[in-house]
N, C-alpha and C positions, 0 to 999 in steps of 0.2 A: 870288322871291328866294331860295326854297329851292333852285332850280336852280344857283345860282352857288356855294353853300356845300358841296355834296356832292362826294365823292372818287370816283375810278375804282374800281369793285367787283373788277376782275380784278387790279389791282396790289396792293391791300392785304389780300388774303384770306389768313389764316393757316390751314394744314391742321390738321385736328383730330388730337389725340394718340389713340393706341391705348389703349382701356380695358382694363386688366388685372384680371381676376376672381381673387381669392385662391383657392387650393385647386383651381384647374382643372388638369388634366393636359395636357402638350404631346404631341401626336400625333407618331409617327415619321414620317419621310419616306416617301412612297409612290412607286411607279413604279420608274424606273431608278435613282434614288438610293438604294434599300434595299440592294442588292447590287453596288453598283459596285465593280470591281476597283481595287485601288490603282494609282496612276499610276506608270508606270515613269520613272525617270530614267536618262539615258545614263551618268552616272558612278555613282550608287548602286544601279542595278538589278541583278537577278540575272544571272549570267554563264552562258554556254552550258556544258553538261556536257562533260566531257573525252572523248576518243575511246574509252577504255575505260569503258563505261557498266555500270550495274547495273540489272537488271530484276528486279522481284518476281514470282516465279512463284506458282502456286496454293497450294503446299505451305508457303509462308513462307520458303523459302530464297532465296538471291540468287545470280543467275547472272552471271557476269562475262564479258563478250566483249571480248578484245583484239584490236585491229586493227593495232596497231603492231608492226612486226617490224624491230627495230634492225639485226640483222645479215643479214636477208634469208633466213634458214633457216626450216624448216618447225618448227611447234609440236612440242614433245617428245611430246605425246599421240599424234601421227601417225606418229612413227619407230618402225620395227621394231627390236627388239633384235638385236644381232649374232649372239646364238646361234640366234634363229630363221632368220636368213638362212642360217647356215652349214648348219642342218638341211635347209632347203629346197634349198640347192644340192647337198648330198650326196645327197639323196633323188632329185633329177633325174638325177644323174650315175649313180647305181646303178639306175635304173629299168629293168626288163626284163632285168637281169642277175643271176641267181641267185649266191649266194655260194659259192665253190669250197670243196670240202671234200676233205682228202687221203684217199685210199683207204688202208684199213688195209693194212699190209704184211704180207706173210706171214711166219710164224714159221720161222727156219731149223730145219733138222733138228738142228743140233748143240746147240741149246738145249733142255734137258730139261724135261718138264712139272714143275709146283710139287712135286708129291707125290714125284717121284723124287729132285728136288733135296734134299728133307728127308731122304731115306735117305742121300743121298751125304754130306750134312753130318754126320749122326749117325755114319756109320761113320768118317769122317775124325776126328771128335771122339774116338771111342773110341781109335784109333791114337795120337792126341796125349796122351789122358790115360794111356794104358799106359806110353808113354815117360817121362812125368813121374813116374808111380809109381815106376818102376825107378830114375830118377835121384835121387829123394829119399829112398828107403827101402832100396835095396839097394846092395851093393858087389860089385865083381868084373865078370864078364862080363855086360855089359847085353843083348847080342844074344841070348844064350841064354834070359835070363829074360823079355825081351820076347816071344820065340816062345813060351815056355811060357805066359805069362798070356794073351796074345791068341788063341792056338790053343785054350786051354781055354774061354774065354768063347765063340768063335765056334761050336766044335764041339758043346758041351754046352748052351749057353743059347740061342744065336741059331737054330742049325740043329737042336738036339737037343731043345729045348723044355723044358729043366730050368729049375727056378726057383733063385733066389739062396740060399735057406736050404739047398737040397739040395747046392749046389756049394761054399759057402764053407768049410766044414770040410775037405773033401777038397783044395781047392785052397791052402788054407793049409798043410795037411801036405806037399804036393808042394813048396812054395816055401821050406820050412823048411830045406832042404839048402843054400840059397844064403845067404851072409852078408849080414846086414842092418845098418842103422845103428843103433847102440846107443841106448836110450831112446825109441824111437818106434814101439814095438809096437802100441799102441793106435791111433795115428794111421794107421798102416800098414793095419790091419785095416779101420778105418773107410773108408779110401779105396778098398781092395779091394771093399767092399761097393758103393760107388758105381759101380765098374766093372761090376760084375755087374748092378745096376740099369739101366745104360745098355744093357747087352746085351738085357736083357728088353724095353726100349722099342724097340729096333731090330727085335727079333723081331715085335712087334706091328704095326709099321708095315710090315714086309714081307708079313705075312699079310693085312694090310688092304688094301693097294694092289695093283692088278693086276700081273701079270707074273710070270716065273720068275726067281727071285733065288737066287744061290749064291756061294761063295767058291772061290778056286782052292785045289786040294787039294794040288798039289805046289808048295811055296813056293820051293824052289831054294836055292843056296848064298847066304848073306848076307841073305836076305829075313827082315825082322822083322815084316811084316804082309802078309797075303796080298791080292790085289786082288778087288774086288767084281765080279761078273758079272750082267747082266741079259740074259736069253735066250742068246744066244751072243757077246755083246760085253762086253768089259771096260769098265765104266763108272767104276770107281775104280781106278786103277793100284795095283799093289803097291809097297812101300817096302822100300829096303835099308838095313841098319844100318852 
């Protein structure tokens, strides 16, 4: 009878519940589940890097490589400056051709040396200053007075070797016969001293510079200052009053 009241063992069997022990630690997953990469989704997944990407170098800096060329031109770092191109082209053009230099032109014979020009200038200055002296301090016949002052300075100081102190008193006495501008005696004597000092300077220049220097001995009618001679040639012409 016991056979009729029994149920099927496979149909009514209840699976046992897992027993949980309090205080036990849960082990982490092993195998492939430990470092499994996160799943990518088509919509939320990381996108590809742009064309200009950055690469980390060993020194910690960032290198940027640009591939896009919007205008089709070369990068600026590869372009040579215009100045370097011009220098290169000019160098190629002048290669093998030495710069042309002008040959020194010969000095004409009419141009005197520097030392002679200084003497010419000082003699002409003496002639001009004698004329100014007569015009400012004397009255009457200026031609005679110019001949007297210029002749004494040339004969006694320039060619004779006298100094200013030894000539100023005799020259002042000789000129006293000519009428002077009143009230200007002191200024006249001071200016006469300057003329004598200039004669001394011309004498020293003639002695220092090479050549035979002299003045015309015969002045002729109307001559107020004789000509200067070097060798046999008149280098500073005479002046007429």
